N, C-alpha and C positions, 0 to 999 in steps of 0.2 A: 302286461298291460295291453288292453285291446284298443284299437284305433278304428276310425271310420273306414268302411269298405272291406273290412276283414272279418267282421263278426256280426251276424244277424241280431244277437242280443242288444247291440247298441241301438239298432232301429227301434226295438221294443221299448228300451229305456227312454229314447227320445219321444216316443208316442205317449209314454206315461207322463213325461214332463209336460208335453203339450196339453194332455187331458187335465193334469193337475192345475196348470195355469188357467184353463177354461173354468175349472171348478172354483178356483179362487175368485175369478172374475164374477162368476155367478153368485158367490157368497157376498161379494161386495155390492152387486146390483140388488140383491135381496134386502140388504140393509138400507141402501139408498132409496128403495121404493116404499119403505115403511111410512105409514100415515098415522101420525100421533094426534090428529085433530081432536078426536073424541075420547082419548084414553087418559087425559090428565085432568086433575081437579081444578087447577088454577094455573096462572101464567108462570109462577115460580117453578112448579113441577114440570111444566112444559119446557121451560128454558133449561132445566137440569137434564131432562131426558134428551132434548135436542143436542146438548153438548156431549152427552154420552154417545149418541149416535154418530156425531161428527168424529169423535175419537175412534170409534169402532171402524168407521170408513177409512180413516187414515191408517189404522193398524192393518187393514186388509189390502193395502196398496201392494201391487206387484212391481217390484223393482227390476227393471229389465236386465240390468247388469249384474244382479245378485241372484245366484242359483236358488231355486225354490227348494230343492233338496240336494244334499251332497253325499248321502250314503244310503245303504240298504242293509237290512238285517234279515237273514233267513233263519228262523228258529227251528230247532229239531222238533220241538213240541209247541203247542199253543202256550203262551206265557201264563204261568199260574197252574199249568196242568202237566208239569214235567214228569210227575210220577204216574200219570195215567197210562195204562197199557194201550199201545197202539195209537197214542195221541198224534193228531196231524199237526204239522208245523205251520207257522204263519210267516208272512213276509211283510216287512214294514220299511217304508221309505222315511229316512230321518232328514228333517229340514228345519228351517228357522221358525216356522209356525205351523199350526195344524190346518190342514185342508181336507174337507170332506166332499163327497159327491152329493147328487140330488137325493139319494136315499139315506144320507147320513153316515155312510161308510167311509172310514179314513183313507185318504189317498197319500197324505203326507202327515207324519207324526211329529209333533213338536219335539225338538231336541231335549227339552227339559222333562218330558214325560218319563216315568220309571221304565217303560218298555224300551226307551232309547238309550238308557244308561250303558248297556253292554257295548254300544258302538264305541264308547270311549275307554271302557275298562276290560272288555273281554280279551283274552290272550290264548296262546297255545296251552299254557299251563292251567288257565282258568277260563274255558270257553263260554261259561255261563249259558249253556244250552244253545249257543249260536253255531250253526253249521257253516254259514257263509257271511262274511262281512265284505261288502262291496263299496269302494270309494269311487266317486265320479270326478272327472276332470272337465273343466269348462274353459272356453275361450270367449270372453265377454259373457253373454248370457246363453251361449250355445253349448250343449253337452257334446263333448268331443272325444272323451275317453273314459274307460273304467278299469278298475283294478280289483282283483278278488283275493281274499284270504280264506282258505278252507281251514277253519280252526280245529275241526275234528279229524283232519287227515294227517296221520302220523308221518306219512311219506313227504309231506310238504314242509320244507324248512321255514322257520320264521325269518322274515326279511324286513328291511326298512322300506316303507311305502314310498315309492317314487312320487306318486301324486301328492302325498302328504308333504314331502320335501319341496316339491314345486310350489305348493300353496303357501308354505312358510316363506319361501324365498321370492315369491311373486312380487314384482316391482309395484310400488304404490305411488299414486299421485293424489294429492288432496288430503283430507282428514283421515284419522285412524279408522280402520275397519274392524269388524268383528273377527274373532278367531274360532267361531263356533264349529267350523269344519276341522280344526286342527288341535282342539283341546286334548291335552295329554292326561293319562290316569291320575298323576299327582295333582294336576290342576283341577281335574274334575272332582276330586275329593273335597277340595276347598270350595269349589263352586256350589256343590250340593250339601255343604254343611248346614245344619239346622238353623232356624231363625232365632231360637232361644239363646244360643251361645255366641259370644264374640270371637272373632278370629283375627290374628295379626300375621301378616305375610311378609317375611323378610325375603326380598328377591333382588338379586343383582341385575345389572343391565341385560335386557333381552330375555329375561325369564318369563315375561308375560304377566307380571303381577297386576298391572293396571287393567289389562284385558280380563284377567281372572276376577278382579273386583267388580267390573261392569257386568260380566256374565253372571256373577253371583247375585247381583241386584235383579237381573232378568229372571234368574231361577227362583229367587224368593218371591217375586211378584207372581210367578206362575203357581208356586206351591202354597202361597199364603195370600192370595190376591185380596180376599175380602177383608182380612185383618189389616193389611198394609194400605188398602184403600182408605181405611178410617184413620190410621195413624201417620201415614206418609213416609216417604223415603227421600234421601238426600245424598248427593255425591259432592264431596268437597275436594277441590283441586287447588294447586298452589297459585295460579294466576289465570287471567282471562284467556291468554293465548293457549294454555293447556286445555281449558274447558272447551274452547272452540275446536281444538284438535280432536277431542273425544266425543263431541256432542252428537255425532251421527250413529254411534255404535248401538245405543239402546233403541232408537227409532227403527234401525234396520232389523232389530229383533222383535219389533211390534210393540215396544214399550215406550209410551209417549208422556207419561205422567211423572217422571222422576225429575225433581228439581236439581239444578247444579249451581254451586256457589263457591266462592272463596271464603276463607276465614274472615277476611276483611269485610266481605258482604254481610256475614252473620252479625258482626259487632258494629255495624254502621249506625250508631246512635248519634254520632256527631260527624261533622265534616272534617276529614283528615287533610291537613295542609302542611304539617311539619314533619320533621324527621328527628330521630335520636342518634347519638353516637353509639358505637358498639357497646361500650361499658354501661351506659345508661339503659339501653334496650335490654341488655342481659338482666339487669337488676329489676326493671319493670316487668320482665317476663318471668321472674322467679316466683315459684309458688308461695313463697313467704309473703308476697304482697297481698294474698287473699286474707291472711290474718290481720295485716295492717288495716285493710279495708273494713273487715268485720269489726275491729275495735273502734275505728273511727265512726262507723255507722251507729253502733249501739251506745257510743258516748252521748248521743243526743237524748237517750232515755234518762230522765231524772226522777228521783223519788218524789212523790206528792208532798207538798209542804203543809197541806191542811185537808180536812175532809171536804165532802161535797154535799150540798143541800139541794134536794129536788122538790120543787113546789108543784103540787097537783091539786087544783081546786083549793079547798081550805086546809089541806093537810100539807105538812112539811116532812120530808123523809131525809134523814142524814146518814151518809155512809162515812164512818170515822176514818181518820188518816191511816190507822194501823191496818184496817181492812183493805184500804186501797193499796197500801204497800204490799200486802200479801198477794193481791191480784196481780200486781206488776211483777213481783218476784216469780210467781207461777208462770206467767207468760214468757218471761225471760228464760226460764228453765226448759221450756218446751222447744222442741226442734221444729219451729215453724218460721216462715219468713217474717222479716221486720214489718212489712205491710200487712200481712195477714194478722199478726199479733195486734197491730194498731187498730185494725177493723174489729178485732174481738174484744178489745178493752172496753168500749162503751156498752157492749152487750153484757159483759161480766159485771160492770157497775150496775146496769139496769137489773140484772138478776138479783144482785144483793138488795136492791130496793124492793123488788117483788117479794122476796123472802120476808121482809119486814111487813109488807102489806098483808101477806097471808097470815102472819102471826097476829095482825090486828083485826083479823076476821074478814078481810076483803077477798075477792076471788078474781084476781087479774088474769088476763090471758096474754097471748103472744102480741096482740095489738098494743096492749099497755106497755109490755116490755120494749117494743120498738119505739113507742112514743117517748119513754123515759130515756132510751139510748140517744134520741135526737134532741133531748132537752138542752137548752142553751148552757146550763151550768155544767152538764156532763161533757158537752162538746168543748167547752173552754178548758176543762181539766185535761181532757185527752190531748188538746193542742199544746198544753204546757208540759205535760208529762211524757208524751210519746209523739213528738212533732213529725210532720211529713218531711221527708228528705229527698232532694233531687239527686240522683246518682252522679250526674255530670258535675254538679256544683260540689258534691262531696269530694270527687277526685280532684277538681280544680283547687279546692282548699288544701288538700294534702300536698299538691305539687307546688303551691305558692306560699303557704304559711309554714315557715320552718318550725315554729313552736308546736303547731298542731300536728305536724308530721312527727316531730321528736317525741311527743306525748304518746302517740299510738304505735310508733315503730320501735319503742324502747325494748331492748332485748331481742328484737327481730332483725332489724337492720343496723349495721354499724354506722358510726358517725360519718365516715367517708361515703358509705352507700347512700345515706340520706342526702348528703350534699350533691351526689351525682344525679339524683332524680329531681331535685328542686329546680324549677325554672329560673334561669338567670334574669329574665324579664317577665314578671308576672302579667297575666292577662286581666283585663278589666271584667270580662264576662265570659260565659260559656261560648257565646257566638263569636266573639272576637279572638278566642284562644286558638293558637296554632297547634291543634292536637296532632299527635303522632300515632302511627298504627298501634304501638304498644299502649298508649293512653286509651285508645278506643276499647282495647281488651279489658283494661282496668274498669272502665265505665260499664262494660257488659257484666263483669263480675259483681260490681256494686248493684247493678240493676237486678241481678238474680238474687242477691241477698235481700232485696226489698220485695220482689215479686218473682215467683217461680217461673223459669223459662219453659216454654212449651216443648215437650219431648216427642220425638218421632219414633216410628217403629223400627227403622234401620237407617244407619248412616255409614257411608263409605268414605273413608278419609285417605286420600292418596298423597304421595310424597310427604308422608307424615314425619319423616326424620327431621324436617326443618322447622317444626313447631316448637315454641317455647312451652314451658309447663303451664303458664297462664292461658296460652292458646289451646292446649289440650283440655284444660278445664272448660273453656268456652265451648269446644266441640262436645265434650262429655255431657254437659248439661242439656244438650239437644237430643240425647239418647239415654237419659237416666232410666226410663222405663222400657227402652228398646235395646237393640243390640248394635254392634259395630263391626265393620270390616276395615282393618287398619293395614295400609299398604306402604311399604317404603324400603329403603336400603340405607343402612347406617353409614356405608362408605360414601354415600352421595349427600351427606349432610353438609350444607354450605352456608349456614348461618352461625354467628358466634354462639348462639344458644342451642345448637343442634343436639338432637337426642343422643345420649351416651349409651343407653340400653333400652330395649323394648320393655323390660320389666318396669323400669322407672317411668317410661312414657305411659304405659297402660295404667299404672297407679294414678297418675295425674288425670288420665281420661276417666277414671272411675270404673275401669274394666280389668282389674287385676287378675280376674279369673280367666281371661281370654287365652285361647290356645295359640301358641306361636309356631307357625309353620315356616320352613325355609325352602325356597325354590333355588336350585343350583344348576339346573339344566338350561342352557342358553339356546333359545330357538331363533333369536333375531340377529344377534351380533356374530359375525364370522369368526372362525377360530383364531386367525392371525391377529385380528383386531383386539379381541378380548384378552388374548395372551399378552399383548403389548400393554394394554391398559392395566392389567392385573399386576404389573410391576409396581404400581403405586400402592397396592393394598397394604403391604407391611408398614407403610408410612402413614396411612390414613385410617385403617380399620384392621389392625393385626389379627383380630380374633375371627374374622369372617372367612368362610370357605370361598375360594375363587369360583367364578362361574365356569362351567365346562360346556363349551359349545358342542351341540350334537349335529351341527350343520355338516353335511358331506362336502359342500362347497367351501373351501377355506376363505374365499372372498378375495377382494382386491385390496392390497395394502402397500403403501409407499411412503417413504420419508424423503423429502426433498429440501435441499439447501437453496434458498431463494435470495435474490438481490434484496437490498434494503427497501426498495419500493414495492408496490403491490402487483407488479407485472406478473410475477410467478404465481400469485394467488389467482389472478384473472385467467391465466393460461390453464391452471388446473381445473378451474370451474368450466371453462370452455371445453376442455377434454372430457370431463365427466358428463356434460350435457349431451355429448354425442351418444351416450349410452341410454338405455331405456330406464325410466324411473325418475324419482325426485332427487334433488341435490340440495344439500344444506351447506352454507358457508358459515362456519362458527368462528367468532373472533372475540377477543377481549372487548368489553363495551366501549372503551375509549378509542378503539381502532375502527369501529363500525362506520362513522361518517366518512373517513378516508376511503374505505373499501367501497362504500356505496357510490362515491364519486367516481372511483376507478371503474366500477362495473358499468355505470352510466356512460362514461367516456368510451368504453369498449363496445357499447351497444348491446349489452347483456341485460335483459329485463329481469327484475327480481321483485319479490314481495317480502314483507316482514312476517315474523312469527304470529300465528293467529289469522293471517290472511290466507285465503284459499288459493292454492296453485292450480294451474291449468296445464293442458298439454302444450300450450304455446309458451307459458312462463312457469318453468319447473324449478327455478332456483329461489331459495329462501335465505335471506341474510339474517343471521341469528346472533344477537348479543349473547355472550356466554352465560350471563345471568338469567337468561330466559330459555336456555336449551333443555333444562330438565324435563323429562317426560316426553319429549318430542323424538321422532324417528324420521330418518331419510334413507333412501336407497344408497345414496353416496354422500359422503361428507368431505369437505375440505376444511381442515383445522388450521387456522392461521396463528402463528407464533405462540406455541404452548407456554413459553416463559411469561409472555405478556398476560395470559390468562391467570397464571399463578400470581403475578405481581399485582393484578387488579383487585386482589382481596386483602383484607386487613392483616392477615397472618398467613404463614406458609401452609399450615395444615389445611385451612379453609381453601386456599388457592389450589392445593393439590387435589382436593376433593372436587372443586369446580372443574379442574382439568380432567379428572376421571369421568365426570359426567359428559364433558365435551367429546372425549375420545370414544365414547360408547353409544353414540347416536346413529351410527351407520349400520344398515342392514346388509348391504352388499359390498361396500368398499370404502376405504378411508385413505385420503392423501393428507399428510402432515407437511406443511411448508413452514420454513423458519429461516430468518437471516441471523437472528441472535442464537445463542447456544440453547440446546434443549435442557430442561430441568435435570439435575444430576440423578434424580430418582428414576428417570426413564433410561439413563445411559449406564 
């Protein structure tokens, strides 16, 4: 590895960095100087174009602390000309976005471009026509080192990149950052998988599955920008704290248009003010509820009692009851939404009238058919045969009317299950009801049965193992015509309805054809920490392969017996804050207020999950229930047994503990006054 003052090439690379930054600044200034005064036809077009220009200006921002390029590829031949005799090689700098000079020649190549792919996949065994791969090291925004791999030199042994290891282990303060400089070959294969197919990534702690999912979105937007600009993309996370933690990754890669949401955001048709017990929530989240809702909805359709007579001028046209029955049966047999069929019914009746008119020698057109469909008699018949249904009112009736529920849940839910979902205290109206999160998902299902949910081009679903079957269905209908990237770890399922297998989950999502990939190489969690946490795997997910850390640094790991009070926890936090990087104090939810008071009394500032840390305040106090998906350089884990006891059953508690144990990137201190869970000892 070369360092300042020893190698002239470093000065040349610094010069290229400075020139690239100047070129990027010029690209931004060119966009800022655009005059659109006379190029748009109206104010709507002008507003759209102005918004696009603003997005482009933001995408061309030069982040001073973020390296503009992190690698270089020297090709033996020009890409695409490997077979040409005497072909001259080319050199490419690989970075977060494309930068070109005033002549349009590339100075930095986007990491997503095909020519950049060998930076992640080339090896001694498969050099992919790359003679030299160079990695750059940075301190802040300054280029301070480089490291070369001569892939075609048989005398040079393959070694682990020190710069790569340093980048992986670099302390972090604040939200999640991109891993574009450290993507590994097995991760890159997932990132660059095509848009047409769905992918499910099973990844243990520290395998980078979340980062892989976010970089996959960035890659797909690069490779299929026009299509995804029309259809849209969405990243779904487990909670707001998690979304805040990851929200800067895509903007750092120049992607600003990706929406982020939780499942609760997607199904927010009503205000959620209530909660369900575990048993009730499991039943409401069961996929069988979809059939109960379908039966209840279509019970509103009744056979016509009599024919309909349409009066036009001096003529009367009668559609007999048997013909109306046939129209209704045909609409019920078709695989279309309840609302779409209801809209089609008056048109079908009008068509039957037009057939009679034509037989009588008239020549009606579409205007006549539409007029007949709006006829008062036809509208009255449609209202009685195929009435409008409000999805929230439908769910409210199911949850409050025992007879209505029993009628439509017969053979689907047992009697005890029906009792479990019925509200003890019925609500008077939709607005006054204390809806639970599971109820909101049922309303979303009912809404989709009535009117088709808009489908996006691609959806990324993170921490998917905690979703219920009905929640999977809610996500799945957001990508019925698109694809999905599903990310999760079965061992970290901490809800009573947690996913038992990816095959089952993907079936509920409507993506049964998705390819399941498993990431087992750990880049984030130190060896000693992941080995300790993996003691829990036989008890929480016996079929999973334990994560194998590839970190050269074993990390800092200690188990300490503390007094019953929080003094030992406070001391451990103070000790770790003397090190560089972020610190997370994770504790059972019930113990958080006591620990917050102890930290305040000790004069140690802290923030909550989702709040941004600073160099002055680097400690985050994290309830165990919100720890999933978050990472800290150092973690203090308070009372593991209390984390287990805070859950409704031991298996869920042990899974919650597994999550808490694996949030550390550089070191973990476990403090306990009570005994440790037997599964750890």
